TORGU-992675 format. One record per residue (C-alpha): x, y, z; residue in three letters. Coordinates in pm, whole numbers, padded with zeros to 5 digits, always signed. Layout:
BEGIN
XYZALA ...
# end
This chain:
BEGIN
+02602+02794-10065MET +02392+02509-10098ASP +02031+02385-09954ASP +02104+02204-09717LYS +02391+02428-09569ALA +02151+02698-09555LEU +01889+02457-09356TYR +02164+02379-09105ILE +02250+02735-09038SER +01847+02811-08985TYR +01831+02521-08743VAL +02154+02645-08532ILE +02072+03011-08536THR +01703+02863-08407GLU +01904+02610-08118LEU +02076+02957-07961PHE +01702+03091-07962CYS +01601+02822-07771VAL +01890+02809-07557PHE +01860+03174-07450PHE +01439+03121-07433SER +01515+02815-07157ILE +01757+03065-06979GLY +01502+03316-06943ILE +01213+03040-06831VAL +01457+02965-06547PHE +01474+03337-06468LYS +01091+03420-06476ALA +01012+03376-06118ASN +00810+03625-05864LYS +01093+03836-05800ASN +01044+03986-06118VAL +00653+03987-06084GLY +00381+03811-05942THR +00285+03441-05986ASP -00019+03492-06255LEU +00220+03738-06457GLN +00505+03506-06497MET +00318+03191-06503HIS +00194+03349-06844TYR +00520+03468-06959PHE +00709+03158-06865ARG +00421+02997-07089GLY +00526+03183-07347MET +00835+03131-07354ASN +00770+02772-07324LEU +00538+02764-07647PHE +00832+02990-07861PHE +01049+02656-07741ILE +00757+02442-07929MET +00765+02695-08212TYR +01128+02664-08300LEU +01196+02273-08203LEU +00908+02228-08404SER +01056+02442-08714ASP +01425+02311-08669SER +01282+01988-08721PHE +01063+02086-09037TRP +01431+02286-09159ALA +01621+01915-09075LEU +01377+01725-09299GLY +01289+01946-09556GLN +01705+02013-09629GLY +01712+01616-09676GLY +01897+01608-09378ILE +01675+01353-09176ILE +01446+01142-09328PRO +01092+01298-09345PHE +00744+01183-09413SER +00472+01420-09564ARG +00302+01328-09318MET +00582+01393-09050LEU +00588+01767-09221ASN +00218+01840-09229LYS +00250+01723-08848ALA +00537+01912-08832ALA +00471+02271-08996ASN +00076+02233-08776ALA +00235+02202-08435LEU +00456+02515-08516GLY +00154+02758-08627LEU -00015+02585-08273ILE +00261+02732-08098ALA +00229+03087-08260ILE -00100+03034-08173ASP -00091+03003-07788MET +00243+03254-07801LEU +00081+03506-07919ALA -00204+03418-07643LEU -00010+03402-07341LEU +00160+03686-07463TRP -00163+03952-07436CYS -00312+03797-07132VAL +00037+03885-06931PHE +00049+04236-07098VAL -00340+04283-06987ILE -00266+04114-06586TYR +00084+04341-06586ARG -00098+04637-06722LEU -00443+04543-06502ASP -00428+04408-06200GLN -00755+04490-06077ASN -00885+04240-06238LYS -01167+04431-06394SER -01489+04316-06615LYS -01344+04489-06890LYS -01012+04303-06889MET -01161+03899-06798LYS -01373+03936-07119ASN -01076+04093-07313LEU -00903+03798-07211ILE -01219+03523-07326ARG -01224+03707-07665THR -00849+03638-07691HIS -00897+03282-07612TYR -01175+03216-07848LEU -00947+03359-08128VAL -00711+03143-08028ALA -00942+02784-08023VAL -01036+02898-08305VAL -00759+02921-08523ASP -00630+02598-08375ILE -00901+02423-08458ILE -00872+02538-08861ILE -00483+02493-08788THR -00554+02093-08682ILE -00793+02039-08972GLY -00547+02179-09232SER -00343+01887-09203VAL -00629+01660-09326PHE -00845+01956-09528THR -00505+02173-09660GLY -00690+02498-09547PHE -00402+02648-09413TYR -00085+02481-09601PHE -00001+02191-09758TYR +00286+01966-09936ILE +00283+02002-10327ASP +00390+01691-10559ASN +00752+01775-10507ASP +00740+01746-10130ASP +00748+02056-10019LYS +00567+02264-09739PHE +00347+02520-09933GLN +00129+02787-09762PHE -00270+02805-09965SER -00402+03138-10020ASN -00635+03059-09732ASN -00326+03131-09489TYR -00386+03425-09489THR -00676+03407-09229PHE -00435+03243-08985HIS -00228+03616-08974ILE -00559+03787-08968ILE -00644+03601-08648PHE -00262+03614-08477ILE -00299+04017-08564LEU -00615+04059-08362ILE -00442+03901-08051GLN -00196+04117-08083LEU -00369+04411-08164PHE -00621+04310-07915GLY -00375+04365-07656SER -00255+04668-07798GLY -00504+04894-07865ILE -00654+04837-07457TYR -00260+04928-07342SER -00335+05240-07598PHE -00637+05325-07394MET -00530+05205-07011GLN -00243+05443-07150SER -00520+05759-07091PHE -00692+05642-06840SER -00411+05553-06610ASP -00153+05786-06390GLN +00048+05603-06253GLN +00399+05610-06373VAL +00494+05250-06351LYS +00227+05131-06620LEU +00308+05462-06832LYS +00692+05286-06879LYS +00542+04927-06983GLU +00246+05069-07229TYR +00503+05058-07510ARG +00569+04675-07453LEU +00238+04542-07643PRO +00354+04782-07969LEU +00713+04580-07958LEU +00513+04262-07991PHE +00354+04384-08326ILE +00623+04644-08451ILE +00919+04345-08467VAL +00763+04026-08551PRO +00531+04169-08872SER +00836+04333-08997ALA +01051+04021-08953ALA +00756+03851-09101ALA +00745+04094-09449VAL +01172+04093-09449LEU +01177+03649-09431GLU +00938+03645-09731GLY +01203+03833-09912PHE +01497+03622-09768LEU +01353+03253-09737PRO +01565+03000-09565LEU +01649+03278-09274THR +01498+03236-08939PRO +01422+03621-08882ILE +01114+03550-08797VAL +01220+03324-08481SER +01508+03611-08401LEU +01195+03896-08433GLY +00967+03708-08194THR +01221+03619-07961PHE +01395+03987-07973LEU +01077+04136-07822PRO +01056+03849-07566ILE +01367+03918-07501HIS +01355+04287-07399PHE +01057+04257-07207ALA +01221+04035-06970PHE +01468+04277-06965LEU +01236+04596-06900GLU +01064+04364-06642ILE +01393+04313-06500GLN +01523+04624-06501ASN +01216+04774-06330SER +01236+04577-06041GLU +01579+04613-05949ILE +01550+05016-06027TYR +01177+05118-05949SER +00996+05193-05694ASP +00753+04963-05627ALA +00489+05177-05457LEU +00505+05427-05727THR +00709+05324-05994GLY +00969+05639-05989LEU +01354+05517-05958ASN +01436+05419-05644ASN +01726+05505-05376ARG +01994+05224-05546ARG +01959+05418-05913ARG +01920+05742-05718MET +02281+05687-05594GLU +02387+05570-05922ILE +02293+05825-06075PHE +02375+06110-05906LEU +02759+05959-05817GLN +02771+05976-06252ASP +02633+06352-06231MET +02875+06418-05944ILE +03158+06296-06130HIS +03096+06472-06416ASN +03014+06875-06245ALA +03186+07187-06284SER +03111+07514-06282GLU +02980+07531-06628GLU +02798+07167-06572ASN +02633+07224-06253LYS +02346+07051-06101PHE +02080+07085-05835ARG +02002+06860-05564LEU +01645+06859-05456HIS +01500+06717-05129MET +01087+06674-05095ILE +00880+06563-04798ASP +00533+06555-04728VAL +00430+06756-04479ASN +00239+06570-04197ASP +00241+06231-04365PHE +00218+06037-04066LYS -00066+06207-03984GLN -00226+06153-04290VAL -00160+05742-04225ASN -00305+05783-03846ASP -00611+05976-03948LYS -00731+05832-04300PHE -00500+05452-04340GLY -00254+05360-04528HIS -00438+05281-04816ILE -00484+05636-04856VAL -00139+05714-04737GLY -00012+05492-05062ASP -00241+05701-05274ARG -00125+06003-05168THR +00271+05917-05201LEU +00150+05782-05568GLN -00005+06107-05677LEU +00308+06354-05527VAL +00540+06082-05751ALA +00316+06169-06066ASP +00350+06517-06021ALA +00713+06494-05948LEU +00737+06243-06281HIS +00562+06540-06457ASN +00786+06844-06332VAL +01098+06645-06359SER +01002+06588-06703ASP +00904+06982-06786ARG +01249+07022-06733MET +01433+06761-06878HIS +01555+06615-06480GLY +01573+06286-06274PHE +01362+06239-05986CYS +01336+05885-05771ALA +01196+05786-05397ARG +01469+05829-05157TYR +01212+05655-04907GLY +00908+05671-04690GLY +00742+06019-04766ASP +01106+06158-04915GLU +01200+06245-05245PHE +01474+06326-05461VAL +01451+06573-05769LEU +01806+06623-05950ILE +01776+06910-06245THR +02008+07123-06432LYS +01770+07415-06414ASP +01864+07669-06214ASP +01455+07771-06155THR +01273+07730-05820GLU +01115+07398-05831ILE +00880+07424-05527HIS +00577+07617-05592THR +00496+07457-05950GLU +00617+07127-05776LEU +00302+07206-05578GLN +00086+07324-05835ASN +00105+07048-05989GLU +00025+06831-05695VAL -00268+07025-05630ASN -00353+06999-05967SER -00340+06647-05993LEU -00527+06628-05642ARG -00851+06800-05811GLU -00922+06512-06045LYS -00941+06268-05654CYS -01018+06552-05387ALA -01283+06262-05222ASP -00991+06014-05230LEU -00692+06214-05094ILE -00650+06504-04837PRO -00516+06797-04873MET -00048+06808-05023ILE +00170+07012-04903SER +00565+06985-04950LEU +00871+07144-04822CYS +01172+07131-05024SER +01488+07244-04964GLY +01819+07185-05233CYS +02218+07232-05243THR +02394+07301-05649THR +02676+07103-05660CYS +02944+07264-05900SER +03244+07002-05832SER +03361+06665-05854GLY +03555+06701-05467ALA +03255+06637-05280ILE +03082+06271-05207SER +02724+06162-05254ALA +02674+06155-04885THR +02792+06510-04820GLU +02567+06648-05113LEU +02246+06494-04976ILE +02304+06589-04617ALA +02360+06934-04764GLN +02015+06912-04892ALA +01818+06745-04636ASP +01990+06969-04394GLU +01805+07264-04611GLU +01475+07040-04635LEU +01474+07023-04190TYR +01545+07405-04156GLN +01184+07474-04409LYS +01025+07178-04217LYS +01117+07353-03893LYS +00956+07708-04033ILE +00618+07498-04151TYR +00573+07357-03785HIS +00659+07669-03610GLY +00366+07837-03886LYS +00146+07557-03836ASP +00198+07586-03475LYS +00087+07967-03499SER -00172+07854-03644ALA -00370+07660-03451SER -00274+07888-03137HIS -00443+08163-03338ALA 
# end
């Protein structure tokens, strides 16, 4: 295959990435994130499209398919490098806003630092058109990177590792299940494009960097979309819709040798928590119970979800009684924020499924009936204690 054919296949691959990225831009709306988050996510995609178009223009010119002057060559590559700068910047800001929606002072300072790094690199890139600091056109009219191009790579890595380190630090301080799922997003934008850049060094005239950049963008969008469809907005647990799908699959595969238990869990006197302490404390209470349930579910290799209101579901293949373990986990988490959240007690009811000859509705009703009986016992004890 001659060079011209390689350049054409290079451009075709990048144009496919352009079309898919345009689709993501239109799909990235407030239904899959806040307006501010989606503003930066769309912006990142638009700059990625700008990079792909400038790189495709360079490939067509460098391959002799369209007329291409030395100045156009420099301008196309400068535009591509600026687009990469802006792509990295907006990705980092998007990640920071996604993980820290409280707009803390630390977060604002980090964003300012990212903007400063991007501005410095963009100024150097524009200057390189005239000075050749990052790149130049050789005597054969071929684009070449100079030794100073290493500085551009360092600036990009500072951007990516900035959000990556921030995400890593947040993972230790934040207990919310929903955010824990998203701490891996910054790692994708460090590992995949970096590996693609190294690989493209061994395989020139292959758009591996473009594909390696598109992959984490596409995965991030799918991850965000999936979290909005199947995750509970308040707690970050699986929502009722996801639970019903999972339960149907479990019932379908159930047998005497492959039985499972369905636990329905309820927060005692939750209405009183809302009435006495307000809905903000009520929300924190549900989040704490969700975190405790998630921890217990992980240890038992189970599946947990918020069923609705103050009711939760845990599906396990373990015969272990979960009530005491879950209550202890709730108490342990509450000790860290006892001044913010009142005492919490739980009731639970469970049923075992060992056959596919039962519907999800019937199975839930069985667990719910046991939960109801446990609640009657709890409220009976509560009344006895108050009369005493």
